[in-house]
DOSEVO-688851 format. One line per field, with one value per residue (C-alpha): z, y, x; residue number from 1. Coordinates in steps of 0.1 Angstrom, whole numbers, plus 5000, padded with zeros to 4 digits. Layout:
N
up: c(Z/...)
north: c(Y/...)
east: c(X/...)
i: c(NUM/...)
END
This chain:
673
up: c(2782/2755/2762/2748/2724/2752/2775/2746/2738/2775/2776/2744/2748/2764/2748/2771/2799/2800/2820/2821/2832/2845/2854/2882/2873/2840/2846/2856/2875/2843/2824/2850/2851/2813/2809/2832/2812/2779/2792/2801/2771/2743/2752/2766/2802/2831/2859/2884/2866/2869/2899/2905/2934/2950/2983/3004/3014/3001/2966/2964/2974/2948/2922/2931/2928/2894/2880/2893/2875/2842/2842/2864/2894/2874/2849/2877/2899/2911/2901/2928/2936/2968/2985/2984/3020/3014/2984/3006/3033/3008/2996/3033/3041/3012/3016/3054/3052/3028/3052/3081/3100/3118/3100/3129/3128/3142/3130/3150/3146/3153/3189/3196/3179/3200/3232/3224/3213/3244/3266/3246/3244/3279/3288/3257/3248/3284/3270/3251/3229/3201/3199/3199/3170/3152/3158/3145/3113/3109/3112/3088/3063/3067/3060/3030/3016/3023/3049/3076/3111/3101/3071/3093/3117/3087/3074/3109/3110/3139/3175/3173/3143/3159/3189/3165/3146/3179/3188/3154/3160/3194/3179/3150/3173/3195/3165/3152/3186/3190/3153/3148/3117/3116/3088/3068/3070/3048/3018/3029/3036/3003/2984/3000/2995/2958/2954/2970/2961/2924/2929/2948/2924/2894/2912/2917/2882/2869/2893/2884/2846/2843/2870/2873/2898/2907/2923/2912/2922/2959/2957/2979/2971/2984/2966/2933/2938/2945/2913/2893/2908/2901/2865/2857/2822/2806/2819/2812/2834/2835/2861/2865/2882/2883/2892/2900/2928/2946/2982/3004/3003/3042/3040/3018/2984/2956/2925/2910/2905/2874/2860/2870/2851/2818/2827/2839/2810/2779/2758/2782/2764/2779/2775/2788/2800/2798/2795/2829/2836/2870/2869/2849/2825/2847/2877/2854/2838/2873/2883/2851/2855/2892/2886/2856/2882/2892/2870/2849/2833/2815/2803/2804/2804/2816/2797/2803/2781/2810/2802/2816/2850/2875/2887/2917/2948/2975/3008/3034/3071/3101/3120/3122/3140/3115/3087/3100/3104/3068/3054/3075/3064/3027/3029/3045/3020/2990/3003/3007/2973/2953/2972/2973/2997/3025/3013/2982/3002/3015/3037/3031/3052/3055/3091/3114/3140/3116/3118/3154/3146/3116/3137/3163/3137/3119/3153/3164/3132/3133/3100/3099/3092/3093/3099/3079/3092/3129/3152/3145/3175/3170/3170/3205/3229/3254/3226/3213/3248/3252/3217/3224/3255/3234/3206/3231/3246/3211/3198/3222/3192/3188/3200/3192/3212/3241/3240/3242/3273/3292/3309/3306/3334/3347/3361/3364/3333/3316/3281/3292/3305/3273/3251/3270/3267/3230/3224/3243/3224/3191/3201/3210/3181/3204/3210/3239/3259/3254/3261/3295/3308/3298/3326/3308/3307/3342/3325/3309/3331/3368/3399/3399/3361/3358/3388/3375/3341/3352/3376/3347/3322/3348/3355/3318/3312/3337/3318/3285/3299/3312/3277/3261/3284/3291/3269/3282/3319/3311/3295/3323/3349/3329/3329/3367/3376/3359/3375/3341/3353/3380/3354/3331/3359/3366/3330/3315/3313/3334/3353/3325/3299/3320/3323/3285/3279/3303/3285/3252/3269/3281/3247/3231/3258/3250/3212/3219/3241/3214/3188/3210/3219/3185/3178/3155/3125/3133/3143/3175/3168/3185/3204/3177/3150/3170/3174/3137/3128/3152/3141/3105/3112/3129/3100/3074/3093/3097/3088/3062/3064/3036/3051/3026/3050/3041/3059/3050/3047/3067/3059/3053/3018/3021/3031/3001/2974/2951/2962/2944/2956/2937/2961/2978/3004/3005/3038/3053/3020/3037/3036/3066/3063/3026/3018/3053/3072/3075/3037/3032/3056/3039/3004/2995/2980/2951/2972/2988/2953/2944/2976/2965/2931/2947/2966/2936/2914/2940/2930/2903/2900/2924/2944/2972/2989/3023/3042/3074/3081/3116/3130/3164/3162/3194/3214/3192/3169/3133/3103/3075/3038/3012/2999/2969/2953/2951/2933/2908/2897/2865/2880/2852/2866/2903/2922/2954/2975/3002/3028/3021/3054/3087/3111/3149/3163/3182/3150/3131/3155/3156/3118/3115/3140/3123/3089/3101/3121/3089/3068/3095/3095/3057/3059/3085/3063/3033/3052/3063/3028)
north: c(6488/6484/6494/6527/6526/6533/6507/6482/6488/6484/6451/6437/6446/6415/6409/6431/6456/6479/6510/6521/6557/6557/6591/6594/6576/6562/6526/6510/6481/6472/6472/6449/6424/6424/6419/6389/6374/6382/6365/6333/6331/6345/6341/6306/6316/6294/6313/6299/6315/6350/6373/6407/6428/6459/6478/6473/6443/6462/6468/6431/6419/6441/6429/6392/6398/6416/6388/6361/6379/6382/6347/6326/6307/6277/6296/6319/6289/6293/6330/6350/6383/6398/6428/6432/6420/6389/6380/6385/6363/6336/6336/6334/6305/6285/6295/6296/6270/6291/6321/6300/6303/6279/6271/6284/6321/6348/6383/6414/6443/6479/6477/6446/6465/6496/6476/6457/6487/6506/6478/6473/6510/6522/6532/6553/6567/6568/6559/6593/6589/6612/6595/6561/6570/6584/6552/6531/6550/6551/6513/6510/6533/6513/6480/6495/6506/6471/6484/6458/6468/6467/6489/6513/6516/6524/6551/6567/6602/6620/6607/6602/6579/6559/6552/6544/6519/6503/6499/6485/6459/6449/6448/6426/6401/6399/6392/6365/6348/6347/6338/6369/6391/6427/6442/6456/6421/6408/6427/6431/6394/6379/6407/6400/6363/6366/6389/6365/6331/6322/6289/6305/6334/6311/6291/6322/6335/6302/6304/6340/6343/6374/6401/6430/6458/6483/6517/6515/6551/6540/6514/6520/6509/6473/6468/6480/6457/6428/6435/6436/6403/6385/6396/6390/6393/6381/6413/6402/6427/6455/6482/6507/6540/6577/6600/6628/6606/6598/6610/6586/6598/6599/6561/6556/6557/6569/6584/6583/6546/6555/6572/6543/6519/6536/6534/6498/6486/6506/6487/6500/6505/6535/6536/6566/6564/6600/6595/6599/6582/6598/6636/6665/6683/6714/6694/6678/6710/6725/6694/6694/6731/6727/6697/6713/6734/6702/6691/6659/6632/6620/6646/6636/6655/6640/6646/6637/6631/6637/6673/6706/6704/6731/6756/6749/6769/6785/6792/6816/6812/6833/6804/6766/6763/6786/6765/6733/6751/6763/6729/6712/6738/6735/6697/6696/6720/6702/6668/6681/6699/6671/6641/6626/6599/6609/6585/6607/6633/6634/6659/6657/6673/6674/6663/6641/6670/6689/6663/6670/6702/6686/6655/6678/6697/6665/6649/6680/6680/6642/6636/6601/6600/6577/6585/6565/6554/6553/6525/6492/6473/6445/6468/6482/6473/6455/6434/6425/6415/6391/6378/6371/6350/6331/6326/6310/6288/6274/6274/6271/6277/6313/6332/6367/6362/6347/6378/6401/6385/6374/6408/6420/6425/6431/6399/6412/6391/6415/6416/6400/6369/6367/6370/6341/6321/6329/6318/6286/6279/6285/6261/6234/6243/6248/6276/6300/6286/6249/6258/6274/6238/6225/6212/6225/6260/6265/6265/6299/6313/6314/6333/6354/6357/6319/6317/6343/6328/6293/6304/6321/6292/6265/6285/6289/6252/6246/6270/6252/6219/6234/6250/6215/6206/6239/6267/6293/6287/6286/6321/6334/6321/6335/6371/6368/6353/6379/6406/6423/6449/6463/6464/6485/6509/6512/6518/6538/6576/6579/6556/6564/6550/6519/6512/6516/6492/6466/6469/6460/6430/6418/6423/6402/6375/6376/6372/6344/6326/6329/6315/6286/6276/6281/6288/6276/6292/6285/6254/6256/6265/6253/6279/6277/6285/6315/6328/6325/6343/6371/6375/6376/6402/6423/6421/6428/6455/6480/6511/6492/6486/6471/6481/6503/6525/6557/6580/6612/6601/6620/6613/6626/6633/6604/6580/6592/6579/6555/6565/6587/6607/6627/6657/6667/6693/6700/6719/6740/6753/6776/6781/6761/6735/6726/6730/6719/6742/6715/6711/6749/6749/6720/6734/6702/6718/6693/6664/6687/6698/6661/6657/6686/6670/6637/6656/6674/6642/6624/6646/6634/6662/6691/6703/6729/6743/6761/6783/6804/6839/6829/6795/6784/6764/6751/6777/6806/6826/6825/6846/6823/6832/6813/6783/6790/6759/6778/6807/6782/6770/6784/6813/6813/6780/6790/6810/6827/6830/6856/6866/6901/6918/6913/6896/6893/6859/6859/6868/6842/6814/6825/6826/6793/6777/6790/6779/6744/6742/6752/6726/6700/6708/6706/6672/6659/6670/6655/6622/6623/6632)
east: c(0466/0493/0529/0541/0571/0596/0582/0582/0618/0627/0609/0624/0661/0676/0710/0731/0731/0701/0693/0657/0654/0618/0604/0578/0545/0559/0548/0581/0566/0547/0580/0596/0567/0563/0600/0600/0571/0590/0622/0603/0579/0599/0636/0637/0647/0635/0618/0643/0672/0657/0659/0643/0655/0640/0642/0611/0590/0560/0575/0586/0551/0535/0558/0551/0514/0517/0540/0516/0487/0507/0523/0502/0516/0528/0550/0563/0574/0611/0613/0631/0616/0629/0646/0684/0686/0665/0687/0718/0702/0695/0732/0744/0720/0733/0770/0774/0802/0822/0817/0830/0797/0773/0741/0720/0730/0706/0697/0702/0677/0685/0674/0696/0725/0720/0719/0751/0771/0759/0774/0806/0815/0807/0843/0847/0813/0798/0764/0762/0731/0743/0778/0761/0739/0769/0788/0760/0757/0795/0797/0768/0786/0819/0800/0782/0815/0829/0854/0863/0875/0912/0904/0885/0914/0937/0912/0907/0922/0906/0906/0869/0872/0900/0878/0849/0872/0882/0845/0838/0865/0849/0815/0826/0844/0813/0789/0813/0816/0778/0771/0750/0746/0733/0713/0743/0760/0732/0747/0784/0791/0777/0795/0829/0824/0816/0846/0870/0856/0855/0837/0808/0807/0804/0777/0755/0762/0748/0719/0709/0712/0691/0689/0664/0670/0642/0649/0685/0692/0689/0718/0749/0784/0781/0747/0762/0792/0769/0750/0782/0795/0762/0759/0796/0810/0778/0761/0725/0706/0681/0682/0653/0658/0653/0682/0657/0642/0674/0666/0685/0722/0720/0715/0745/0726/0748/0730/0765/0760/0739/0770/0793/0771/0781/0817/0816/0794/0803/0776/0749/0715/0697/0659/0639/0603/0590/0552/0536/0503/0497/0496/0481/0504/0505/0519/0545/0556/0562/0581/0603/0611/0620/0643/0660/0679/0698/0728/0719/0739/0707/0682/0645/0613/0580/0548/0512/0482/0458/0451/0463/0446/0441/0467/0489/0479/0501/0484/0500/0493/0502/0519/0519/0485/0469/0485/0470/0436/0437/0446/0418/0393/0403/0402/0367/0353/0369/0358/0322/0319/0336/0322/0356/0370/0393/0420/0423/0441/0477/0495/0532/0559/0597/0601/0580/0577/0554/0527/0514/0495/0478/0469/0453/0432/0420/0412/0392/0372/0366/0384/0399/0436/0466/0502/0527/0560/0548/0560/0543/0530/0556/0586/0579/0607/0583/0568/0603/0614/0585/0589/0626/0616/0591/0617/0641/0613/0606/0642/0671/0694/0683/0713/0701/0669/0689/0712/0682/0667/0697/0699/0663/0655/0690/0707/0744/0755/0778/0794/0826/0807/0787/0818/0835/0803/0802/0837/0831/0799/0817/0844/0819/0796/0766/0741/0747/0718/0730/0767/0757/0751/0785/0807/0838/0826/0842/0876/0870/0843/0841/0828/0797/0793/0790/0767/0743/0743/0736/0709/0691/0695/0684/0653/0647/0650/0622/0599/0609/0598/0565/0559/0557/0528/0510/0522/0497/0506/0543/0542/0521/0546/0575/0560/0553/0587/0608/0586/0585/0560/0584/0611/0589/0582/0620/0630/0600/0602/0569/0545/0519/0543/0550/0512/0508/0537/0523/0490/0507/0523/0489/0474/0502/0496/0458/0465/0489/0464/0436/0460/0471/0435/0420/0383/0355/0372/0409/0428/0448/0485/0517/0537/0564/0539/0526/0561/0569/0537/0545/0582/0572/0546/0572/0596/0570/0551/0579/0560/0540/0503/0482/0448/0429/0409/0392/0417/0436/0473/0499/0536/0571/0582/0607/0578/0557/0581/0564/0528/0502/0472/0446/0450/0482/0490/0528/0532/0560/0574/0599/0637/0650/0623/0624/0652/0662/0686/0713/0713/0715/0745/0762/0754/0735/0704/0702/0689/0663/0652/0648/0627/0604/0602/0592/0565/0551/0550/0528/0499/0475/0449/0455/0485/0485/0516/0515/0539/0539/0549/0560/0570/0582/0614/0631/0611/0623/0600/0613/0601/0610/0614/0593/0612/0633/0616/0583/0601/0617/0582/0567/0547/0521/0509/0509/0483/0496/0465/0471/0446/0435/0427/0445/0422/0428/0434/0400/0381/0400/0392/0356/0352/0372/0348/0317/0329/0338/0305/0286/0304/0298/0261/0260/0278/0253/0223/0239/0242/0206/0195)
i: c(1/2/3/4/5/6/7/8/9/10/11/12/13/14/15/16/17/18/19/20/21/22/23/24/25/26/27/28/29/30/31/32/33/34/35/36/37/38/39/40/41/42/43/44/45/46/47/48/49/50/51/52/53/54/55/56/57/58/59/60/61/62/63/64/65/66/67/68/69/70/71/72/73/74/75/76/77/78/79/80/81/82/83/84/85/86/87/88/89/90/91/92/93/94/95/96/97/98/99/100/101/102/103/104/105/106/107/108/109/110/111/112/113/114/115/116/117/118/119/120/121/122/123/124/125/126/127/128/129/130/131/132/133/134/135/136/137/138/139/140/141/142/143/144/145/146/147/148/149/150/151/152/153/154/155/156/157/158/159/160/161/162/163/164/165/166/167/168/169/170/171/172/173/174/175/176/177/178/179/180/181/182/183/184/185/186/187/188/189/190/191/192/193/194/195/196/197/198/199/200/201/202/203/204/205/206/207/208/209/210/211/212/213/214/215/216/217/218/219/220/221/222/223/224/225/226/227/228/229/230/231/232/233/234/235/236/237/238/239/240/241/242/243/244/245/246/247/248/249/250/251/252/253/254/255/256/257/258/259/260/261/262/263/264/265/266/267/268/269/270/271/272/273/274/275/276/277/278/279/280/281/282/283/284/285/286/287/288/289/290/291/292/293/294/295/296/297/298/299/300/301/302/303/304/305/306/307/308/309/310/311/312/313/314/315/316/317/318/319/320/321/322/323/324/325/326/327/328/329/330/331/332/333/334/335/336/337/338/339/340/341/342/343/344/345/346/347/348/349/350/351/352/353/354/355/356/357/358/359/360/361/362/363/364/365/366/367/368/369/370/371/372/373/374/375/376/377/378/379/380/381/382/383/384/385/386/387/388/389/390/391/392/393/394/395/396/397/398/399/400/401/402/403/404/405/406/407/408/409/410/411/412/413/414/415/416/417/418/419/420/421/422/423/424/425/426/427/428/429/430/431/432/433/434/435/436/437/438/439/440/441/442/443/444/445/446/447/448/449/450/451/452/453/454/455/456/457/458/459/460/461/462/463/464/465/466/467/468/469/470/471/472/473/474/475/476/477/478/479/480/481/482/483/484/485/486/487/488/489/490/491/492/493/494/495/496/497/498/499/500/501/502/503/504/505/506/507/508/509/510/511/512/513/514/515/516/517/518/519/520/521/522/523/524/525/526/527/528/529/530/531/532/533/534/535/536/537/538/539/540/541/542/543/544/545/546/547/548/549/550/551/552/553/554/555/556/557/558/559/560/561/562/563/564/565/566/567/568/569/570/571/572/573/574/575/576/577/578/579/580/581/582/583/584/585/586/587/588/589/590/591/592/593/594/595/596/597/598/599/600/601/602/603/604/605/606/607/608/609/610/611/612/613/614/615/616/617/618/619/620/621/622/623/624/625/626/627/628/629/630/631/632/633/634/635/636/637/638/639/640/641/642/643/644/645/646/647/648/649/650/651/652/653/654/655/656/657/658/659/660/661/662/663/664/665/666/667/668/669/670/671/672/673)
END
């Protein structure tokens, strides 16, 4: 497929800063991959001097595959394609000395962070879950805006913010003394380093001579700063984005960064990609007319050459159960008549809580489905606990894993003990585990804290020794000695939950044993190799699965960004749901409209909206109004399908069941035939 004129221009403009405004489905990944090939083949760039940055592991994997297909492995060698966070991590790894860190730093995930902040802030926040979540997002926002603890204290007006700034200070000290970084540090630290250190800045500007950024509308302040520092005065870069698909302001994303770009780089070349290769003209016309209600810096109108397509449908239902029933009924009929695959259908909703009734309906009708964005096996707390033990057994330098297990189950080793241990370890340039055996530790730490700590690390060192000889037995002993099962029963919300969690632990142990012992197809692995494999799977699997199974896709509008489906059901089109009530209250309708726009532009062939006359919310019965977004659509292209006669609930269930039973019988016969 040849590039269209807009795509061609975006690929060939390489002499200065370039913004590619890529509408939904306009082939932006093609532009990025072709541009990388153009830079290497036509412009004399070496692959190792080019970096392409995006937001998710999945997007960066896809880009790597596409580039490898276009260029071949040899030409692409040295090319850096990664997420923002991986690029930040790369800079930190190479510049740890300039940052005043030890080489063997560890990463904190969100669960490690929550556990530490809960411990550190007990006397102020009293383990209040809501306040803790607010504190975490406030610290995250401060880091994204490059505000350090001193700066935060200066900015704090209310009493709450003053307490938060103080907690930020404690948190920051603790991370530094334990040589640990959290997720936001992966961007904030390199950005501040490049700002303050000319030598390091010039080194990276020499290393990355052309920078490409995907999904640019999702960048926050620190990511934009990092881009500016990397491209420097030479300003050889291409950013690709769509202001109409900016739906992450709650995560700190700033669509204004598109406007700033024009101010910071007056020579900016703007290329618009307006031809959509995904949807019918009717779907696009509706999306264009809807989004035209938002103010725009850059005007663009998507068009398609895929024909008019069928009208958009609006289904009304009595309540949420009836809504799910109607969608399942429509889907079964459509699937049967059109002989489609189940994976061609997506049900999109504003909030996760809406998925349950649809799950129930699909399950009852034996329709295979998959929920995106659920918890992956490896991010469950019990699996992370066990993995942390395994990480310490195979690498005694891993401080963040040590911090996770030192008090799981509880051993009366508090934050004060750990902070003193951390300071001592830093002084001696050792890991926390190794520092616990130092004779001199008694100078700073004494009494029960020291006693509990050393009892734990001495026991652990025995397991470490056993691991080298008999890894399977060592891990079995470990699970038994810490009496993990009892700990699960103490800390789980119910005995049933504790049983499920112990089942997961046993499953991980079984996988680990199989990998250690090997089979006729696979060589036996070392415990260190097994641990690395598991940890990587966890990092990559967060809500991402590459399995292509024939299943109806259920997901939130946020999770659907970047995907496409032939047939889309956009459910819950009501005031209070989409737009969400909190956005109505805060007068932030524009982002909700962009979210509806993202939902509409996922559909390739057919789009159906649903809404309810009544809906239960927090135990109350609401009578919602239809969403204003439905009324903003071009009504000539929309068919409002209302049920004619009022049917009693019993009759409805009966006809619904007969209809589904009839369809199922037809399906069975079709299979036999």
